[in-house]
GUNU-913876 format. One record per residue (C-alpha): residue number from 1; residue in three letters; chain; x negated, y negated, z. Coordinates in Angstrom, 1 decimal, always signed. Example, Ala and Ser with C-alpha at 12.3 -4.5 7.8 and 13.67 -1.06 7.14 Angstrom:
2
+------+------+-------+--------+--------+--------+
: resi : resn : chain :      x :      y :      z :
+------+------+-------+--------+--------+--------+
:    1 :  ALA :     A :  -12.3 :   +4.5 :   +7.8 :
:    2 :  SER :     A :  -13.7 :   +1.1 :   +7.1 :
+------+------+-------+--------+--------+--------+
//
This chain:
91
+------+------+-------+--------+--------+--------+
: resi : resn : chain :      x :      y :      z :
+------+------+-------+--------+--------+--------+
:    1 :  MET :     A :  -10.3 :   -5.3 :   -0.3 :
:    2 :  LEU :     A :   -7.5 :   -4.0 :   -2.6 :
:    3 :  ILE :     A :   -5.8 :   -0.9 :   -1.1 :
:    4 :  VAL :     A :   -3.3 :   +1.1 :   -3.1 :
:    5 :  VAL :     A :   -0.9 :   +3.3 :   -1.1 :
:    6 :  SER :     A :   +1.3 :   +5.9 :   -2.7 :
:    7 :  TYR :     A :   +3.6 :   +8.3 :   -1.0 :
:    8 :  ASP :     A :   +5.8 :  +11.2 :   -1.7 :
:    9 :  VAL :     A :   +8.3 :  +11.6 :   +1.2 :
:   10 :  PRO :     A :  +11.3 :  +13.9 :   +0.7 :
:   11 :  SER :     A :  +13.4 :  +12.4 :   +3.6 :
:   12 :  ASP :     A :  +15.4 :   +9.3 :   +2.5 :
:   13 :  ARG :     A :  +15.3 :   +8.0 :   +6.0 :
:   14 :  ARG :     A :  +11.6 :   +8.4 :   +6.5 :
:   15 :  ARG :     A :  +10.9 :   +7.1 :   +3.0 :
:   16 :  ALA :     A :  +12.8 :   +3.9 :   +3.9 :
:   17 :  LYS :     A :  +10.7 :   +3.6 :   +7.0 :
:   18 :  PHE :     A :   +7.5 :   +3.9 :   +5.0 :
:   19 :  ALA :     A :   +8.6 :   +1.1 :   +2.6 :
:   20 :  HIS :     A :   +9.6 :   -1.1 :   +5.5 :
:   21 :  ALA :     A :   +6.3 :   -0.6 :   +7.3 :
:   22 :  LEU :     A :   +4.2 :   -1.1 :   +4.1 :
:   23 :  LYS :     A :   +6.0 :   -4.4 :   +3.3 :
:   24 :  ASP :     A :   +4.1 :   -5.8 :   +6.4 :
:   25 :  PHE :     A :   +0.8 :   -5.1 :   +4.7 :
:   26 :  GLY :     A :   +1.3 :   -5.6 :   +0.9 :
:   27 :  ARG :     A :   +3.6 :   -5.7 :   -2.1 :
:   28 :  ARG :     A :   +5.6 :   -3.0 :   -3.6 :
:   29 :  VAL :     A :   +4.6 :   -2.5 :   -7.2 :
:   30 :  GLN :     A :   +6.5 :   +0.7 :   -7.9 :
:   31 :  LEU :     A :   +9.1 :   +2.7 :   -5.9 :
:   32 :  SER :     A :   +6.6 :   +4.5 :   -3.8 :
:   33 :  VAL :     A :   +3.4 :   +2.5 :   -4.5 :
:   34 :  PHE :     A :   +2.2 :   -0.6 :   -2.6 :
:   35 :  GLU :     A :   -0.8 :   -2.8 :   -3.3 :
:   36 :  CYS :     A :   -2.3 :   -4.4 :   -0.2 :
:   37 :  LEU :     A :   -5.1 :   -7.0 :   +0.1 :
:   38 :  LEU :     A :   -6.5 :   -6.3 :   +3.5 :
:   39 :  GLU :     A :   -9.4 :   -6.6 :   +5.8 :
:   40 :  GLU :     A :  -10.8 :   -3.5 :   +7.5 :
:   41 :  ASP :     A :   -9.0 :   -4.0 :  +10.8 :
:   42 :  GLN :     A :   -5.7 :   -4.4 :   +8.9 :
:   43 :  VAL :     A :   -6.4 :   -1.2 :   +7.0 :
:   44 :  GLN :     A :   -6.8 :   +0.6 :  +10.3 :
:   45 :  ARG :     A :   -3.6 :   -0.8 :  +11.7 :
:   46 :  MET :     A :   -1.8 :   +0.2 :   +8.5 :
:   47 :  LYS :     A :   -3.2 :   +3.8 :   +8.6 :
:   48 :  ALA :     A :   -2.1 :   +4.1 :  +12.2 :
:   49 :  ARG :     A :   +1.5 :   +3.2 :  +11.3 :
:   50 :  ILE :     A :   +1.5 :   +5.5 :   +8.3 :
:   51 :  GLU :     A :   +0.2 :   +8.4 :  +10.5 :
:   52 :  ARG :     A :   +3.0 :   +7.8 :  +13.1 :
:   53 :  LEU :     A :   +5.6 :   +8.0 :  +10.3 :
:   54 :  THR :     A :   +4.1 :  +11.0 :   +8.4 :
:   55 :  ASN :     A :   +5.4 :  +14.5 :   +8.8 :
:   56 :  PRO :     A :   +2.2 :  +16.4 :   +7.7 :
:   57 :  GLU :     A :   +4.2 :  +19.5 :   +6.7 :
:   58 :  GLU :     A :   +6.4 :  +17.6 :   +4.2 :
:   59 :  ASP :     A :   +4.9 :  +14.2 :   +3.3 :
:   60 :  SER :     A :   +2.0 :  +13.2 :   +1.0 :
:   61 :  VAL :     A :   +0.4 :   +9.8 :   +1.4 :
:   62 :  ARG :     A :   -2.6 :   +8.6 :   -0.5 :
:   63 :  ILE :     A :   -4.7 :   +5.5 :   +0.4 :
:   64 :  TYR :     A :   -7.0 :   +4.3 :   -2.3 :
:   65 :  ARG :     A :   -9.7 :   +1.7 :   -1.5 :
:   66 :  LEU :     A :  -10.8 :   -0.3 :   -4.6 :
:   67 :  CYS :     A :  -14.2 :   -1.9 :   -4.4 :
:   68 :  GLY :     A :  -14.7 :   -5.5 :   -5.4 :
:   69 :  GLY :     A :  -16.0 :   -4.4 :   -8.8 :
:   70 :  CYS :     A :  -13.1 :   -2.0 :   -9.4 :
:   71 :  ALA :     A :  -10.2 :   -4.3 :   -8.6 :
:   72 :  PRO :     A :  -10.6 :   -6.6 :  -11.6 :
:   73 :  LYS :     A :  -10.5 :   -3.5 :  -13.9 :
:   74 :  VAL :     A :   -7.0 :   -2.6 :  -12.9 :
:   75 :  GLU :     A :   -4.6 :   -2.9 :  -15.9 :
:   76 :  VAL :     A :   -0.9 :   -3.2 :  -16.0 :
:   77 :  VAL :     A :   +1.0 :   -1.8 :  -19.0 :
:   78 :  GLY :     A :   +4.6 :   -2.8 :  -19.2 :
:   79 :  LEU :     A :   +6.4 :   -4.6 :  -16.3 :
:   80 :  GLY :     A :   +4.5 :   -6.0 :  -13.4 :
:   81 :  VAL :     A :   +1.6 :   -8.2 :  -12.4 :
:   82 :  LEU :     A :   -1.7 :   -7.6 :  -10.6 :
:   83 :  SER :     A :   -1.9 :   -8.3 :   -6.9 :
:   84 :  GLU :     A :   -4.2 :  -11.3 :   -6.3 :
:   85 :  ASP :     A :   -5.5 :  -13.2 :   -3.3 :
:   86 :  PRO :     A :   -3.3 :  -16.3 :   -2.8 :
:   87 :  GLU :     A :   -5.1 :  -19.5 :   -3.2 :
:   88 :  VAL :     A :   -3.7 :  -20.8 :   +0.1 :
:   89 :  TYR :     A :   -3.4 :  -18.8 :   +3.4 :
:   90 :  ILE :     A :   -1.0 :  -19.8 :   +6.1 :
:   91 :  VAL :     A :   -2.1 :  -18.8 :   +9.5 :
+------+------+-------+--------+--------+--------+
//
């Protein structure tokens, strides 16, 4: 499933921690936006990490789940490429 995570975090230190954590789950496509191709258990692990990092009084994090029919409709205008499942998985 394609998951898009966007965040608005005013603290430079905490924002860097968000980016570092999200790199474990997906690919950065903009400064505060990641695209992640995940299974449900991975989504839950990612959410748990995000919740640990979040200051609910200052931070805003949005997690968008794109259904199988919606993901192919994503368009990129300008720089960037769409996130796709790799043809080969290394386990």
